[in-house]
Each structure stands twice: as C-alpha cells, then as structure tokens.
C-alpha positions as a printed NumPy array, in Angstrom:
array([[ 76.379,  22.679,  90.017],
       [ 76.119,  25.258,  92.459],
       [ 79.27 ,  27.647,  93.655],
       [ 77.194,  27.733,  97.208],
       [ 78.236,  24.544,  99.036],
       [ 74.792,  22.967, 100.585],
       [ 77.113,  22.949, 104.062],
       [ 77.048,  27.141, 104.175],
       [ 72.729,  26.556, 103.311],
       [ 72.78 ,  23.818, 106.96 ],
       [ 75.249,  26.595, 108.485],
       [ 72.768,  29.635, 107.826],
       [ 69.748,  28.1  , 108.234],
       [ 71.075,  27.311, 111.992],
       [ 72.168,  30.607, 112.755],
       [ 68.551,  31.522, 112.507],
       [ 66.926,  28.563, 114.898],
       [ 65.941,  26.178, 112.064],
       [ 67.974,  22.834, 113.254],
       [ 66.071,  19.704, 111.106],
       [ 66.889,  21.296, 107.35 ],
       [ 67.327,  17.769, 105.222],
       [ 70.548,  17.741, 102.708],
       [ 67.893,  17.907,  99.968],
       [ 66.224,  20.761, 100.784],
       [ 69.516,  22.637, 101.661],
       [ 71.161,  21.566,  97.859],
       [ 68.113,  22.595,  96.185],
       [ 68.48 ,  26.549,  97.724],
       [ 71.96 ,  26.77 ,  97.174],
       [ 71.542,  27.785,  93.064],
       [ 68.821,  29.958,  94.309],
       [ 70.958,  31.676,  96.826],
       [ 73.607,  32.155,  94.051],
       [ 71.182,  33.638,  91.617],
       [ 70.507,  36.152,  94.67 ],
       [ 73.767,  37.299,  95.432],
       [ 74.97 ,  37.405,  92.213],
       [ 72.315,  39.84 ,  91.416],
       [ 73.149,  42.037,  94.746],
       [ 76.343,  42.345,  93.349],
       [ 76.114,  43.215,  90.322],
       [ 73.857,  46.342,  91.071],
       [ 76.408,  47.138,  93.769],
       [ 78.985,  47.039,  90.477],
       [ 76.665,  49.636,  89.066],
       [ 76.482,  51.77 ,  91.939],
       [ 80.736,  51.967,  92.176],
       [ 80.578,  52.753,  89.093],
       [ 78.076,  55.556,  89.109],
       [ 80.883,  57.066,  91.797],
       [ 83.551,  57.051,  89.785],
       [ 85.851,  54.503,  92.169],
       [ 87.012,  51.786,  91.044],
       [ 86.76 ,  49.585,  94.995],
       [ 83.664,  47.867,  95.407],
       [ 82.661,  49.124,  99.379],
       [ 80.177,  48.083, 101.855],
       [ 77.987,  51.383, 101.295],
       [ 77.246,  50.354,  97.469],
       [ 76.074,  46.499,  98.759],
       [ 74.286,  48.344, 100.796],
       [ 73.004,  50.78 ,  98.009],
       [ 71.967,  47.455,  96.029],
       [ 69.979,  45.86 ,  98.759],
       [ 68.337,  49.477,  98.705],
       [ 67.111,  48.872,  95.537],
       [ 66.052,  45.332,  95.619],
       [ 63.539,  46.69 ,  98.946],
       [ 66.07 ,  44.487, 101.122],
       [ 66.329,  45.996, 104.036],
       [ 70.56 ,  46.622, 104.199],
       [ 73.178,  44.585, 106.085],
       [ 73.919,  46.689, 109.269],
       [ 77.686,  46.081, 110.781],
       [ 79.548,  46.166, 107.853],
       [ 80.408,  49.881, 107.778],
       [ 83.367,  49.78 , 108.804],
       [ 86.02 ,  51.45 , 106.764],
       [ 88.773,  49.049, 107.818],
       [ 89.594,  45.773, 106.18 ],
       [ 87.672,  43.085, 107.078],
       [ 89.263,  40.242, 109.136],
       [ 87.995,  36.759, 108.396],
       [ 88.722,  32.65 , 109.814],
       [ 88.191,  29.464, 109.483],
       [ 85.568,  27.859, 111.   ],
       [ 86.777,  24.612, 112.868],
       [ 86.452,  21.523, 110.934],
       [ 85.444,  22.694, 108.28 ],
       [ 87.609,  23.01 , 104.83 ],
       [ 85.908,  26.111, 102.772],
       [ 83.637,  27.646, 105.781],
       [ 85.015,  31.642, 107.009],
       [ 83.545,  34.057, 109.564],
       [ 84.348,  37.646, 110.395],
       [ 86.407,  37.796, 113.387],
       [ 84.684,  40.032, 115.48 ],
       [ 85.801,  41.794, 118.869],
       [ 83.363,  41.583, 121.969],
       [ 81.965,  44.815, 123.592],
       [ 81.457,  45.376, 126.708],
       [ 78.666,  47.261, 127.195],
       [ 79.456,  48.55 , 130.223],
       [ 82.605,  49.93 , 128.091],
       [ 80.317,  51.3  , 125.388],
       [ 77.969,  53.441, 128.18 ],
       [ 80.637,  54.878, 129.923],
       [ 83.039,  55.726, 126.906],
       [ 83.013,  59.68 , 126.034],
       [ 81.092,  61.57 , 123.606],
       [ 82.987,  62.005, 120.352],
       [ 83.071,  65.595, 119.639],
       [ 80.066,  67.054, 117.839],
       [ 81.023,  67.927, 113.671],
       [ 81.336,  71.68 , 112.481],
       [ 78.831,  72.976, 110.839],
       [ 80.094,  73.728, 106.582],
       [ 81.105,  76.862, 106.586],
       [ 83.689,  79.378, 104.316],
       [ 86.697,  81.711, 105.135],
       [ 89.152,  83.678, 104.462],
       [ 92.368,  84.233, 106.017],
       [ 95.326,  85.576, 104.682],
       [ 98.244,  83.201, 103.112],
       [101.13 ,  85.724, 102.735],
       [101.552,  89.427, 102.912],
       [104.02 ,  90.798, 100.99 ],
       [105.868,  87.471, 100.808],
       [105.878,  86.901, 104.288],
       [103.385,  84.149, 105.879],
       [101.165,  85.367, 108.972],
       [101.689,  82.729, 112.306],
       [ 97.703,  81.743, 112.552],
       [ 96.047,  79.072, 113.099],
       [ 94.9  ,  78.402, 109.287],
       [ 97.865,  78.7  , 108.017],
       [100.348,  75.341, 108.367],
       [103.528,  75.561, 110.537],
       [106.605,  75.737, 109.141],
       [109.935,  75.085, 110.975],
       [111.931,  78.357, 111.499],
       [115.408,  77.977, 110.999],
       [117.893,  77.538, 114.263],
       [118.779,  81.711, 114.659],
       [114.343,  81.928, 113.985],
       [113.477,  80.834, 117.438],
       [110.856,  82.355, 119.291],
       [111.671,  84.695, 121.921],
       [109.862,  85.641, 125.131],
       [109.309,  88.419, 127.003],
       [107.655,  89.581, 130.477],
       [105.743,  92.154, 131.12 ],
       [104.493,  92.653, 133.964],
       [105.175,  89.414, 135.309],
       [103.414,  87.743, 132.488],
       [104.813,  85.833, 129.441],
       [104.464,  86.648, 126.098],
       [105.593,  84.   , 122.697],
       [106.808,  86.338, 119.712],
       [106.214,  84.114, 116.275],
       [108.817,  85.46 , 114.274],
       [107.88 ,  86.493, 110.494],
       [109.301,  83.39 , 108.048],
       [111.584,  84.751, 106.073],
       [111.153,  85.724, 102.704],
       [111.984,  82.091, 100.435],
       [113.397,  82.936,  96.537],
       [114.401,  79.979,  94.265],
       [117.888,  79.654,  93.457],
       [117.102,  80.707,  89.706],
       [116.092,  84.461,  90.793],
       [118.734,  84.245,  93.562],
       [121.165,  84.544,  90.432],
       [119.372,  86.3  ,  88.649],
       [118.779,  89.531,  91.162],
       [122.903,  89.27 ,  91.836],
       [123.559,  89.102,  87.828],
       [122.109,  92.005,  87.354],
       [123.257,  93.601,  90.695],
       [126.705,  92.866,  89.236],
       [125.943,  94.544,  85.778],
       [124.738,  97.59 ,  87.431],
       [127.472,  98.43 ,  89.69 ],
       [130.472,  97.851,  87.334],
       [129.326,  97.488,  83.907],
       [126.819, 100.012,  83.358],
       [128.088, 101.356,  79.847],
       [128.186,  97.576,  78.294],
       [125.755,  96.595,  75.731],
       [124.849,  93.632,  78.622],
       [123.473,  96.273,  80.533],
       [120.885,  97.426,  78.326],
       [120.347,  94.163,  78.117],
       [119.131,  93.52 ,  81.417],
       [117.397,  96.602,  81.639],
       [115.008,  95.657,  78.957],
       [114.71 ,  92.29 ,  80.645],
       [113.543,  94.389,  84.032],
       [111.169,  96.035,  81.55 ],
       [109.412,  92.963,  79.935],
       [110.282,  89.963,  82.203],
       [106.356,  88.786,  84.115],
       [108.193,  86.636,  86.671],
       [110.223,  89.908,  89.165],
       [107.566,  90.527,  91.162],
       [109.411,  88.466,  94.033],
       [112.514,  90.78 ,  93.525],
       [110.938,  94.088,  93.95 ],
       [111.584,  94.779,  97.321],
       [115.363,  93.658,  96.717],
       [115.916,  95.954,  93.952],
       [113.953,  98.935,  95.507],
       [116.185,  98.215,  98.693],
       [119.508,  97.662,  96.418],
       [118.69 , 100.942,  94.674],
       [117.516, 103.285,  98.067],
       [121.511, 101.536, 100.155],
       [123.389, 102.523,  96.347],
       [122.209, 106.247,  95.893],
       [122.588, 107.127,  99.688],
       [126.139, 105.658,  99.805],
       [126.879, 106.743,  96.561],
       [126.148, 110.354,  95.2  ],
       [129.05 , 111.182,  94.599],
       [129.562, 108.391,  91.505],
       [127.86 , 109.634,  89.141],
       [127.597, 106.445,  86.287],
       [126.054, 104.529,  89.056],
       [123.837, 107.051,  89.954],
       [122.094, 107.014,  86.418],
       [122.343, 103.361,  86.419],
       [120.355, 103.298,  89.53 ],
       [117.947, 105.563,  87.719],
       [117.852, 103.589,  84.686],
       [117.245, 100.346,  87.083],
       [114.343, 102.547,  88.583],
       [112.557, 103.537,  84.732],
       [112.811,  99.951,  84.39 ],
       [111.104,  98.333,  86.917],
       [108.794, 100.907,  86.927],
       [108.018, 100.551,  83.212],
       [107.581,  97.021,  83.5  ],
       [103.11 ,  96.434,  82.924],
       [103.454,  92.615,  84.9  ],
       [105.206,  94.255,  88.164],
       [103.102,  95.291,  91.289],
       [105.6  ,  98.438,  92.09 ],
       [102.944, 100.886,  94.15 ],
       [103.814,  99.292,  97.379],
       [107.048, 100.001,  96.891],
       [106.785, 103.784,  95.802],
       [108.065, 104.961,  99.43 ],
       [111.286, 103.618,  98.968],
       [111.399, 104.37 ,  95.373],
       [110.808, 108.205,  95.656],
       [113.24 , 109.48 ,  98.036],
       [115.733, 107.988,  95.511],
       [114.737, 109.614,  92.834],
       [113.589, 113.18 ,  94.395],
       [117.332, 112.231,  95.646],
       [118.816, 112.497,  91.887],
       [116.909, 115.451,  90.875],
       [117.406, 117.58 ,  93.888],
       [121.037, 116.899,  95.451],
       [123.531, 119.377,  96.354],
       [126.103, 117.476,  94.701],
       [126.063, 114.233,  92.302],
       [129.123, 113.197,  91.112],
       [132.815, 114.327,  91.489],
       [134.464, 115.581,  87.857],
       [133.134, 119.238,  86.804],
       [133.458, 117.641,  83.612],
       [130.195, 114.791,  84.189],
       [126.842, 115.684,  82.948],
       [124.723, 115.951,  86.042],
       [122.342, 118.379,  84.157],
       [121.308, 115.314,  82.375],
       [120.771, 112.893,  85.118],
       [118.865, 115.949,  86.946],
       [116.268, 115.475,  83.191],
       [116.04 , 112.288,  83.834],
       [115.031, 112.252,  87.345],
       [112.11 , 115.016,  86.403],
       [110.589, 112.729,  83.63 ],
       [110.857, 109.921,  86.011],
       [109.065, 111.746,  88.657],
       [106.476, 113.192,  86.274],
       [105.911, 109.69 ,  84.978],
       [105.078, 108.294,  88.378],
       [102.964, 110.746,  89.009],
       [100.805, 110.729,  86.076],
       [100.23 , 106.776,  86.832],
       [ 99.953, 106.395,  90.295],
       [ 98.348, 109.639,  90.985],
       [ 95.131, 108.567,  91.122],
       [ 95.374, 105.951,  93.455],
       [ 98.07 , 108.11 ,  95.796],
       [ 95.898, 110.936,  95.722],
       [ 98.908, 112.926,  98.318],
       [101.819, 111.322,  96.158],
       [102.098, 114.84 ,  93.307],
       [100.585, 117.589,  96.073],
       [103.914, 115.743,  98.643],
       [106.04 , 116.415,  95.424],
       [105.683, 119.28 ,  94.064],
       [105.759, 120.506,  97.814],
       [109.066, 119.576,  98.325],
       [110.429, 120.772,  94.509],
       [108.983, 124.145,  95.51 ],
       [110.876, 124.575,  98.426],
       [114.092, 124.169,  96.671],
       [113.17 , 126.456,  93.969],
       [112.415, 129.692,  96.731],
       [115.462, 128.138,  99.343],
       [117.432, 131.138,  98.733],
       [120.665, 128.873, 100.414],
       [120.317, 126.154,  98.326],
       [122.522, 126.087,  94.564],
       [121.965, 127.02 ,  91.587],
       [122.06 , 122.963,  90.722],
       [119.109, 122.511,  93.322],
       [117.001, 124.906,  92.205],
       [117.817, 124.127,  88.43 ],
       [116.314, 119.928,  89.198],
       [113.63 , 121.426,  91.196],
       [112.437, 123.718,  88.859],
       [112.687, 120.988,  85.925],
       [110.88 , 118.445,  88.107],
       [107.935, 121.694,  88.114],
       [108.204, 121.894,  84.351],
       [107.871, 118.503,  83.866],
       [104.485, 118.021,  85.746],
       [102.54 , 120.104,  83.527],
       [102.   , 123.643,  82.031],
       [ 99.426, 124.125,  85.077],
       [101.797, 123.995,  88.044],
       [104.145, 126.439,  85.929],
       [101.348, 128.459,  86.142],
       [100.443, 128.128,  90.015],
       [103.914, 127.846,  91.385],
       [106.868, 129.201,  88.764],
       [105.549, 132.238,  86.733],
       [104.256, 134.163,  89.943],
       [107.629, 133.727,  91.794],
       [108.863, 134.552,  88.247],
       [110.326, 138.001,  88.058],
       [111.04 , 137.958,  91.658],
       [113.318, 134.781,  91.143],
       [115.271, 136.504,  88.305],
       [116.777, 139.451,  90.299],
       [117.814, 136.594,  92.741],
       [119.453, 135.678,  89.468],
       [121.01 , 138.846,  88.366],
       [123.967, 138.741,  90.336],
       [125.068, 135.555,  89.29 ],
       [124.13 , 135.273,  85.474],
       [127.45 , 135.16 ,  84.147],
       [128.053, 131.701,  85.792],
       [127.538, 128.226,  83.635],
       [124.953, 127.494,  86.9  ],
       [123.181, 130.482,  86.829],
       [122.441, 130.241,  82.623],
       [121.468, 126.758,  82.919],
       [119.024, 127.751,  85.705],
       [118.131, 130.722,  83.464],
       [117.389, 128.158,  80.668],
       [115.164, 126.198,  82.222],
       [112.792, 128.779,  83.547],
       [113.023, 129.803,  79.701],
       [111.523, 126.841,  78.649],
       [109.213, 126.474,  81.504],
       [107.62 , 129.733,  81.029],
       [107.917, 129.159,  77.17 ],
       [105.924, 126.012,  77.017],
       [103.926, 127.357,  79.836],
       [102.8  , 130.19 ,  77.278],
       [102.676, 127.522,  74.382],
       [ 99.93 , 125.816,  75.856],
       [ 97.758, 129.166,  76.69 ],
       [ 98.029, 130.158,  73.295],
       [ 97.248, 126.847,  72.026],
       [ 94.083, 127.368,  73.502],
       [ 92.536, 130.68 ,  71.814],
       [ 94.153, 129.859,  68.113],
       [ 92.464, 132.681,  67.086],
       [ 94.113, 135.027,  70.029],
       [ 96.204, 136.806,  67.919],
       [ 96.093, 137.733,  64.188],
       [ 98.276, 138.89 ,  61.388],
       [ 98.03 , 142.578,  61.429],
       [ 96.085, 143.853,  58.447],
       [ 97.919, 147.518,  59.184],
       [101.969, 147.729,  58.347],
       [104.374, 147.339,  60.612],
       [107.761, 147.804,  60.309],
       [110.949, 147.883,  62.898],
       [112.592, 151.227,  63.768],
       [115.34 , 151.989,  66.186],
       [115.312, 148.29 ,  67.792],
       [111.2  , 149.411,  68.058],
       [108.278, 147.51 ,  66.396],
       [106.036, 150.855,  64.931],
       [102.215, 151.049,  63.963],
       [101.022, 154.191,  61.974],
       [104.271, 156.012,  63.289],
       [102.971, 155.955,  66.777],
       [105.068, 155.046,  69.641],
       [103.821, 151.661,  70.992],
       [103.141, 150.998,  74.86 ],
       [105.332, 148.291,  76.354],
       [102.234, 146.348,  76.984],
       [102.725, 145.145,  72.974],
       [106.048, 144.421,  73.63 ],
       [108.202, 146.769,  71.711],
       [111.367, 146.629,  73.684],
       [113.209, 143.889,  72.379],
       [116.527, 143.502,  74.525],
       [119.302, 140.435,  74.917],
       [118.25 , 138.122,  78.239],
       [121.079, 139.574,  80.468],
       [120.504, 142.953,  79.656],
       [117.246, 143.   ,  80.032],
       [117.97 , 142.504,  83.961],
       [120.336, 144.689,  84.645],
       [118.342, 147.48 ,  83.484],
       [115.043, 146.271,  85.582],
       [117.358, 146.352,  88.985],
       [115.236, 149.038,  89.944],
       [112.858, 146.277,  90.629],
       [111.271, 146.155,  94.102],
       [112.288, 142.566,  94.972],
       [109.641, 140.663,  97.147],
       [111.659, 138.978, 100.064],
       [112.239, 135.516,  99.29 ],
       [111.222, 134.657, 103.302],
       [107.607, 135.905, 102.573],
       [107.294, 134.13 ,  98.873],
       [107.796, 130.937, 100.485],
       [105.298, 131.611, 103.358],
       [102.649, 132.818, 101.345],
       [103.299, 129.603,  98.719],
       [103.465, 127.31 , 101.639],
       [100.288, 128.213, 102.409],
       [ 99.169, 127.589,  98.171],
       [100.444, 124.009,  97.525],
       [ 98.363, 122.486,  99.833],
       [ 95.051, 124.04 ,  98.061],
       [ 95.816, 122.049,  94.648],
       [ 94.389, 118.423,  93.411],
       [ 96.744, 115.578,  92.676],
       [ 95.227, 115.451,  88.834],
       [ 97.395, 113.312,  86.579],
       [100.107, 115.2  ,  84.904],
       [ 99.081, 118.383,  86.728],
       [ 96.68 , 119.748,  83.989],
       [ 93.62 , 120.48 ,  86.126],
       [ 94.86 , 121.644,  89.316],
       [ 92.347, 123.341,  91.174],
       [ 93.007, 127.447,  92.55 ],
       [ 89.675, 127.781,  93.583],
       [ 90.374, 127.352,  97.224],
       [ 94.081, 129.463,  97.341],
       [ 94.878, 132.834,  98.009],
       [ 97.732, 134.391,  95.534],
       [100.475, 133.298,  95.891],
       [102.697, 136.358,  95.982],
       [101.58 , 139.47 ,  97.586],
       [101.798, 142.742,  95.266],
       [103.061, 144.932,  98.046],
       [106.436, 145.555,  96.356],
       [105.324, 143.845,  92.576],
       [102.957, 147.086,  91.384],
       [104.681, 147.971,  88.498],
       [107.836, 150.205,  87.489],
       [108.385, 153.383,  85.88 ],
       [109.66 , 152.892,  81.723],
       [110.071, 156.079,  80.012],
       [107.153, 156.898,  81.827],
       [105.264, 154.629,  81.351],
       [104.093, 152.044,  84.098],
       [104.968, 148.599,  83.367],
       [102.236, 145.826,  84.104],
       [104.323, 142.688,  84.238],
       [104.801, 141.916,  87.878],
       [100.649, 142.079,  88.077],
       [100.093, 139.915,  85.255],
       [102.688, 137.181,  86.694],
       [101.432, 137.49 ,  89.633],
       [ 97.69 , 136.867,  88.598],
       [ 98.847, 133.991,  85.975],
       [ 98.236, 130.872,  88.08 ],
       [ 93.823, 132.141,  87.417],
       [ 92.218, 130.512,  84.623],
       [ 90.838, 133.59 ,  82.976],
       [ 94.2  , 135.153,  82.771],
       [ 94.863, 136.843,  79.108],
       [ 97.302, 135.022,  77.25 ],
       [ 98.217, 138.228,  75.251],
       [ 99.243, 139.439,  78.784],
       [100.733, 137.074,  79.941],
       [102.396, 136.852,  76.558],
       [104.257, 140.32 ,  76.468],
       [104.856, 139.581,  80.261],
       [107.232, 137.104,  79.585],
       [108.769, 138.917,  76.541],
       [109.504, 141.537,  78.141],
       [111.481, 139.352,  80.898],
       [112.953, 137.03 ,  78.572],
       [113.022, 139.287,  74.86 ],
       [112.899, 137.54 ,  71.721],
       [113.985, 134.156,  72.913],
       [109.965, 133.81 ,  74.05 ],
       [109.389, 133.693,  69.882],
       [110.63 , 130.449,  69.727],
       [107.988, 129.124,  71.42 ],
       [104.897, 131.001,  69.936],
       [103.142, 128.874,  67.835],
       [103.408, 129.829,  64.122],
       [100.139, 131.539,  63.316],
       [100.672, 133.92 ,  66.287],
       [104.308, 134.174,  65.309],
       [103.209, 136.533,  62.429],
       [102.254, 139.495,  64.745],
       [106.031, 139.894,  65.604],
       [107.126, 140.057,  61.748]])
C-alpha cells in the first residue's frame, strides 16, 4: 500500500491536462511516484549534510534533481516558509497559497540596486582609545553632555561629532585609583614597592598608560616642594618604562618634561636635609635609559635632551644644583658626550666654580665633574691597553715631585701634585673664556652630533671646535708653557692622545684622577 493516495495522482493528472485517467492506473502509479520522491529526498538530505546544515531547503531539492538529470522546479526559491492550505472537498489534499501578482505592477516597479563587487578595505577601529566617526564604524550613542555641536561659518552649518570617551573597565579604574592613592600617601611602605613591581610586570595595563603619564606630569608640576612625592613619581615612571608589555613611545612627549624637571629644577623639596642629589642622579639614569631604548625610534630625542642639558650647564645664572643635574645627565649619556661637551668647557667652568669652592653645593658639582672626567679618561685608556707600561727606570719622589734619573720632569708628565682646591687657587691667572661666547660657540656644536644609542659614537665630522682657544693658549708655570687648555679643547676629537688627556686632567684634579686609572696604567705613577 502506497503512502501516496490515488486522489493525488488524479489531481496531478488533471493539472497537466489528462482528464480521463482511470482509477486503476492512478492506483498503479502511486507506488512508483512514492519511490521517485523518496529517491529525490534522500539525495537532497545528502546535499544538506555536505553543506554542514541541519535544515533541509529547496536548494537541496534542486541539487538532488540536477544529480538525477531532472529539470529543477522553479518558483520555490523563497527564503520564507511556505504556506499550505487545505483543498476544499478533499480531506488530505493541500496546496501552496500563492498571491496573484499583476504583470503591470511588476513592470512598473523600480529595479533593485545592483550588488556591490566583493572588495577588502581597511579602516581605523580606534586611535589611541578613541573611535573615529567614519561610516565603517558602528555608531555609538554619545552621552547626554556629548551632543553634536553646530558652527556656522560663512553661512554654512557644520556638524562636529565629538570623539567617543575612552571607556575603562571597573577593574582598571579601581587599579588606577589604588596606585594613585599609594603613590600620594604611602610612598615609603612595602605596599608601594609591590605596586611598583606590578606596574613593571603586568601585561594588561596599556589602557592606563595615558592616565599614568598625565598623573605624573600634573603632580610634578604642582609638587616641586614635596620631595618624597617627586621621588615616588620618578619611581612610578621607571616602572612603566621597564614594563615590556606597554607601548609607551607615543607618551614620551608627556613623560620626558617631568623627568627633565626633576633633573635640572632649581629647587626640589623644602627641607635642607632632603637628599635632592639622589633624585637628580635617579632622573639622570632614567633619561639615559630612555635615550638608549628609544633613540633609534626617535632620532631627535637625544639631541634635544643634550641641548637642554648643555644650556643648563653653560648658563652662569643657573644655581649649582641645576649645574649638577645637567652634568650628571650628560655624563649618563656616555663618555663620548663628556668628551664632546664637558671636557672642552672643563677648565673654564672650574674657574667659575673657584670663588664658591668652599660651599657644599659647589663641592657636589666638583665631584660630578671629577667623576664624569674620570670615567671618560678611563674609557679612553681602556682603548689603548699598552699606552702606559710600567717604567723600566727607577722612579722616586722628591719634594712632592716625581723625578726620573735626577732630572726635573715637565708638567706634561704630571710632576706637580696639589689638592684640588689649592690647584684651582694657584691657577687663577688663567685667561678664562667668557661664558656667553662659550654658549654661542656650543649651540652650533650640539646640532652636529648624531643620536647613537648611549652616546657611544657621536659624530663630529661636521662640527667646528666647541671652544675657541684665543684665551686658552696656555699659561706660564715655572717658565714652562702648560698645554692643559689646548688638550681639553681638542678632547672631542677621536684621535686625541689619551696620555695627554690624562696629564691635563691630572693637572686639574690632582691625585683624585688616579682612582679612575686602570691598574696597569696606575703603575706608571707608583
């Protein structure tokens, strides 16, 4: 017994124009129709499964008909569900309720838009956390206070769409508030050290970078008299710079002024007992690390920093703490920066320092100069390990002078040894170059060097001499002409003789310079 009734066969026969189909023929055709329908549906189910779908569609039936070389049925490609109605007078007969469409309406209806060609385009989803107002981005309703502003220019109205506010998660907001509170009020606690460790290692803090940089810049500008807070802010800045997961380069223009302020500010803190020298040393190391890490990305970073520090160093109106910060900053950039910018001005600056040498601040500046010059000399001597060998002839001391073979040596071999303060006092007859002329000559010199990381390869091929030697041609000492000024003025050259440089620095600083001499070379003086 077939599941297809003979009445269905008779209706189908009438629809194609066969009106005299006998009931016996219809009853015989019913099983064959059922077999063909089952065969088509099985093929349609296979097509559905190959398409990774679970719902059978009319497209699957059309594909099955094509596989059986049967013409597909037209008019059943609608995506909507088909609506069946029961035929009047028949119990189990249904038909599709199709709406009658007038050809006139179809002909007069407008043509649909042509489909666009497939293409791939790129656009900005967000720039620094702000979503640009372009058609490709989904529109987000602005808050009640962020309405579009209308401006009329030349009679034309312009709609300005305000940028979308940067949305932070509740967790990041709590984290930022907690870090700010600890930095402001608990900078000497163990909790602050743990906060610094979190800032230096956590990988999900990038959305907070602009907030931290603004926080540091604002607090440094408002709290120059609060030394503990200034030091805490610099430590926060160092932790952010140490975090390898943060993309902090776009915010260096906000961070660098705050660090430079802590380096060359006129006054840091209110109390005399506060160790602002340590803060300046910390800021100098921070500036050097930034130049070393980002110097290859921003080629004008180190020249701009060096120019700022050089102006602070050569300005006689600045205070000694400011000079100290500038010297420490230049020394931290590397020995080549010291040779290029500090050594040519060393003797002239020591004469400027001479009247105030008994002050504590002046002695700190003197110590910074001694350390910078000593490390520079050490770097030069290490390049020539066989420059100074242990002497083969007997050397002994006599009357505070080193004698060899009962001959008096010249000042070039470092025979005069005096304490630094006395040395400066006895050399007051030196013709000192005016600071204004020094600054004028050096301003053109700064722009000539490259921004190699760490200042190790500063090019000077396009530079003129940093200092003119009109007033520094030498001086008479016991009937002999000293070449100290000339040697220091030429110290920026790559082919400078390290031996002459050592002699000149020894003449200025005395035995204090020996602590920076490598051990093999130190035997020359023993």
